[in-house]
N, C-alpha and C positions, 0 to 999 in steps of 0.2 A: 504493500500500500504506500510505502514511503520511499522516495528517491532523494538521497542527499546530493546536493549540487556542490561543485568544487569551489565556488566563490566563498572567500573568507574575508571578513572585515575586522581589522584590529585597531586598537587605540593608537592615535597619533599625537605624541606629546608636543608637536610643533603647532598644534591648533590652540592659539592663545588669545585671551581677552586682555585688553588694557583696562585694568580695574583701579578704582580709587584705593590708595594705600595711605594709612595714617600710622606713622611710626609709633610703636607702643601698643597698637591694637591688633597686631598680626597674630597673637595667640588668643585662642578661644577663652573668653572670660576676662581678658585684660580690659582694664578701664582707664588706665592713666596714659594720656597721650604725651609723646615726646615732641609734639609739633613746635612748641615755643623755641626749644633749643635748635632744632633744625632750621627754622625760619631765621633765627638770629645769625646762624652761620652762613646762610645763603645771602642775607642782607649785607654781610661783610665782604662779599666777593666784588672785585672790581668789574666794571662794565666789560672790559676786554675778556675777562674770564667767563662772564655770563654769555657773551656772544659765541666764544669758541666752544664752550661746553654745550650750549643749545645746538649749535651746528653739528657737533659730534653726535648728540642724542638723535637728532632728526635723521642724520645720515645712516646711523646704525639701525634704527627701529622703524623708519617710515615705511619700508617695504613690507613690514609685518602687520601693519594696521591700515585700514582705510581712514584717511583724514586724521592722522595722528595729532596734528597741531590743534584741531578743534577739540579733541579729547583732552589734551593737556590743559587747554584753556578752561574747559568745563570743570576739570578737577581743581584748578586754581580757584575758580569761583566758589566751589564747594567749601573751601577752607579759607576764603578771603577774609572772613570775619576775624581770623586769628593773625592777620598780617598788619603790623603797625604801618601807618602812612601808606597804605596800598595805592591810593590815588596818585601818589607821586612816582610810582615805579614805572619803568619802561615796559613796553609790551614784551620785549625779550625776557626780562627778568620775571614777569608774571608767568609767561609760558614755561620758563625753566623751573619756577616753583612748582608748577603743575606736574612737571616731570618727576620731581622729587616726591610728589604725593601720588605717584602712579606705579603700579607693578603689573607684570604680566602673570596671568593665571592660566595654567594649562588645564583646560576643561576635561581632557581625556587622560591626564597623567597616570591615573590609577587603573581605570577600567572603562570599557565600553560594551554595553550588553542590553538585554531585555527590550527588543524591538517590537513595535507594532507597525502595521502597514495598511494603507488605504489607496484607492485610485487617485491619481494626480488630477487636479482640477482641469488641466490641459491635456487632452488626448489627441491633439492634432499632429499631423505629420508622421504617423506610425504606419508600419506595414500591417496588412490584414492579419488579425489574430494576435497582435501584440497589445500589451497594456503597460502604460506608464504609471509608476507608483511614487508615493511619498512614504518614507519610512521614518518613524520617530525612534530615538535611541536614548537610553539612560547613560550619561557620561559622568564619570566620577573623577574628581581632581584632588588636589591637596586638601587634607583635613576631612577626607571622605565626604565632600560636599557634592551632591548630585544636581545636575541640570538636565534639560531636555534638548537634544540635538535632532537634526534631520539629515536625511540623504534622499536622493531621487535616483530612479533607474527605470529599466524596461525589462519585462519578461516576454520572451519570444515564444513562438508557436511550438518549438521543439525543446522547451525548457532552457533555452539560452537566457542567461541572466547577465545584464550589464548594469554597473553602477556608474553614475555620473561623477565627474570630478566635483567635489563640493565647492571649490573656489579657493582663492588664496588667503582670504581673511575670515575672521570670526567676529560677529557682532551680537550684542545683547539688546539692541533696540532702545527706543525711548519710551518711558512709561508715563502714564497719566492716570489720574483718579477716575474711577468708574462712576457712572450713574447707578445708584443703588435702588433696588426694588424693596419697598417697605415690607411686603409680605415675607420675602426671604430673610430680610434683615431681622424681622420680628421673630421668625422661627429660630434663627441662630441665637439671638440675644436672650430668648426665654428658655433655652434648653437646660440651663442649670437651675432654673426655678427660683432664683434668689430675688428678693425685693420686687415682688410683682407689681406693687403700687407705683414705685418710681419708674419701673420699666414701662408700665402702661401710660404714665404721664408723658414720658419721652416719645414713645411711638405715636401718641395722639397729637404731638406737635409737628409731626413729619408728613409731607405730602406723599402720594403714592410712589413717586419717583423723585429722588433727591440726590444732591451732591454734598460736598464737604461743607459749603457755606450754610446750607439748610440744617445739616447735622449740628454744626457749632451753635447755630441759633437755638435749636431745641435743647442742647446741653446747657446753654446759658440760661434758658427759662427754667430748667430743672435746678440749676445752681441757686437761683434766686429764691427757691423754696427749701433751701437746705435746713432751715430750722425745723421743719416738719417732715422732711424726707432725708433721713440720715444716711441712707444707702445710696444717695444720688451720685456721690463721688466715684464709687466702685462701678456703678452702672455707666457713668460717663467714660471711664477708662476702658471698660469692656466694649462699649459702642465704638470708640475711636479705633480700637484694635481690629474689630470686625471690618470697619470701613477700609483700613489699610490692607486687609487681606483680599480686597476686591479691586482690581486695577486692569488697565489695558496696556499693551505693548505694541508699538508700531516699528517696523523695520524700514530701512532705506530701500527705495525701489531699485537702486543700483546693486543691492545684494542678491545673491542667489538663495534659494531655500536652504541649501546645504551650508551656507555661511551663518545662518540664524540660530541663536541659542536662547532658549527660555531660561533666564537666570533667576534664582530665588530673590524675591523682592518683598513679599508680605511677611508679617511676623509669624504666621502659622507655618511658613515654609523656610524659616531662617536657616535651618540646617539641611535643606535639600528639597528638590522636586524629583520624585522617584516614580518610575514605572508607568509612564503615560500609556493609556489604552485608547488609541484613536479609532473612531468609527465614522463613516459617512452616514449621516442621519437624514432620511427623507421624510418630510412633513406630509400631512394629509393632502395639502394642496400641490404636492409634487416638487416643491422647492427643496434644496439640499444644503446642508451645512456640515462642517466637520466638528465633532465634539470629542473630547477625551476626558476621562477621569484620571487623576494622578494622585499619588500619595504625598501630602504635605507633611513635613517633619520639622518641628520647631526645637528639637533637642530633647524634649520630654514626651511629646504626644504626636500621634499620627492621625490623619484624617483624610478622606478623599475630598478633592476639590475638582472644579470643572474648568476646562479650556474650551473656548469656542472660536472658530475661525471659518471664513469662507474662502480665503485665498492664501493662507500660510504667510501672510505679511502683517496683518493686523490680528492680534489675539486679545481675547478678554478672559481673565481669570476671575472666578467667583467661588464662594463657598457653597456647600450643600448642607442640608439639614435633615433631621429625622432619624429614627432608630436604625434604618438600614445603611445610612451614610456614616458608618463608623469603621475604623480600622483600615486595613489595606485591601486591595484587590477588587474594587468596584468596577463594573463594566456595563456599558449601556447597550441596549438593543438598537438596531439600525432604524427602527420605526415603531410607532405605537401599535398596540394590540388591543382591540376593543375600546379604542379611544383613550387608553391609558399608556403612559410612559412605563417602560419595563427596564429593570436593571438586575444584573447579577451582583450579589453581595457576599462578602466574607466577614460579616460584622462580628462574628464570635471567634475568628481566627482559626477555625477548624473545619467548618462545613461550607459546602456550596449552598447558597440560598438565593432566593428571588424576591424582588420587591416591586411595588408599583407606585406611581406618582401622578398627580393630576397635571403638574406643571413641569416636571423634569428637574425640579430643584429640591423639593421637600419630599422625602421618601418615607413611606410607612413601615409597618412592622414586616420584617423579612420572614419568609417561609422556607424551611430547609428543603433543598432538592436532593442533596447527596451527603451522606456522612462517610467517614473513612471506614472501609470494610476490607478492601484487598490488602495483601501484605505490602504492596509497593506504595500504599497511600495511607497507612495506619496513623502516621504522625499528624497529617493534615491533608485536606484537599483545598483546591482553589481553582479559579479560572485562568485560562491563558488568553484572555482577551474577549472582545465582544462576540456574541453569537453570530453565526453565519446562516443566512436563510437558504433553505433548500426546499424542493417540493415535497420532501418527506419529513420535514421538521426543522427545528432550530438546532444547528450543530454547535455544540459548545466544546471547545478544546479545554482540557483541565490539566492541572498539575497535581501530583501526589508526592508525598515525602515518605520514604521507606527507611529500611535499615541503613546505617552509616550516613544518615541525612542525604541520601541520594534522591534527587528530583527527577521524576519521569513525567511524560506527557501522556494523558489519556483523553477520553472523549465521552460526552453525553449527547443524547438526542432528545429534544423536548418537543412536545406537541405544538403544532403551528398556532392553533387557535386557543390552546390552554397551556401556555408554556410552563406553568407550575407542575405539569405532569411529565415525568421522565419516562420515555418509551424505550430507551436504549442506553446502555453503559458498557464500555469496553471492559472485558474481564482482565485483559492483559494490556500493558502499556503500548501506546502507539509508537513512542520513542523513549529510549533510555540513553544515557551517555555512552558513546563508544569509547574505546580505549584512548583514542587521540583527542577526546573531548573532556577528559576527566580532570585535567590539571589546570589550575587557574586561581584567580583571586578568591573564588569560593568553589572548591573542588566538587566534582560529581553532580553537576547540575546541567540539565537542559530545560530551558524556560522561555516562553514567549509571551508577549503582551498583545498579540493579535495577528490573524492571518487574512489573506486576500483571496476571495474566490474569483477564478477566471475560467468560466465554462465548467468543465468537469475536473478542473484541477484546483488545488488549494496551495497557494504559495505561502509557505510557513517559514518566516525568519525566526531564529531562536538564538538565545544567548547560550554559549557553551562555557560552563564553569566561570562565568563572568569575566572571561579572558578574550572572547571574540564573539562576533556575530556570524552565524552560518545560515544556510538556506536549505530547505527541503521542499519537494513537491509531493503532495498527497493526492492519490487517486481517489477522488470524491465518491464515485459510485461504489468502489470496493469498501471504503470506510463505512458508508451508509449501510451496505449489505451486512458488514460485520456487526454493526450496532444493532441491526434488526435481529441478527442471529443470537447475539448475546443477551438481548432483552433488557428489561428494567433492572436497576441495581438491587443487590441483596438488601433486605430490610434488616438493620442491626438487631441482634438479640441481646437483651439486657438481663441483668441479674445472674450472670454466670461468671 
């Protein structure tokens, strides 16, 4: 059923972002900046040294970044409040100060793995039977910090796979605050159930759609009632944090999709954006958009959040709410079923579950689809991306963890009209790590965040031991036949 292809994608440490660098803040948890001393030493440089040093920096680093001078200027502006008499500095000295407060961050220095794959928005200029795709990747750099990258390529009619050159630069785009939806904001804000009275007052002061200015106005109104609303300060702090978790990122039109990196920006993802599961979602009116759930990690907690884009140049990140929107491994269906949004959930970290939503943002109580029963999945089960629609049911690729913490890939088949009903489950894994796939950042793992159907084939990119991304083609009719033959999963027996 499975044909492994020869294409292998490995991490490239030369893919670097020019990031803001504050001396003294490079260690996790550090709070004391050494900016004052650095700025004093730069201020003591003669103009001749300033010009020659800046010339050297631009000569050595310009080719590694698109519009490096603008980046250095932006980083100067970010710390300009610490610069004495900044208005009197020459443009060269301001730009050079920006260089001292910049460092290169290799986004793939540690690992590159856990891909998902969707049809590219542009399918023009292809041979008959070919499909162009966009693939997301989890990239890990210094400090085990994860971001989301992309690659593009083409799958041919005879399983020929070609990956495009991603381009010479890496960009993290420009962020802006999002327009917030009051219903979703309320669902997230009220999840901990604290100080319901103050929360209700704040929400009552907000319009249905609002931005930062309207939120600060509502917080100000709440603060004026602090004599009778003692929990208002905590509610205000939580509200601001939620607002910062929702934002948009736009990339330069000169950049390729492969040069774009979704970099952690919100407080909920401060320690990483992990395992994006992209899917092309078709609405009831026939319009399509790309959505992905990803794991936001703040250093203490994990939660699924949402990415939306129509062109892979403008992205919107937002939080999700509800009992099913917990933990890792949430994956969206590509369309509604019975007028409801559907998602796979691993809210309890052990079982594959399913949940529904009226708006695709607030998710209700999950219902277990599959519990660990086979020897190769007894530790836990989970999904390997969004379900794939077939005429015989919803195909769900799964992962299971067995002895020696070995990850294998399995599959479920769900009823098309009633996806909470499992009609088939593989008894044996579809894929296990081969000998040449067992060594890496995390050994003995094959894992995917999503596959692409193309006719009777399933293109399955997968991470091999978090050390590389590899590709397989699955014969879809054979897999569906095997799922039908294996039948529904075993019901766990308790009390033994």
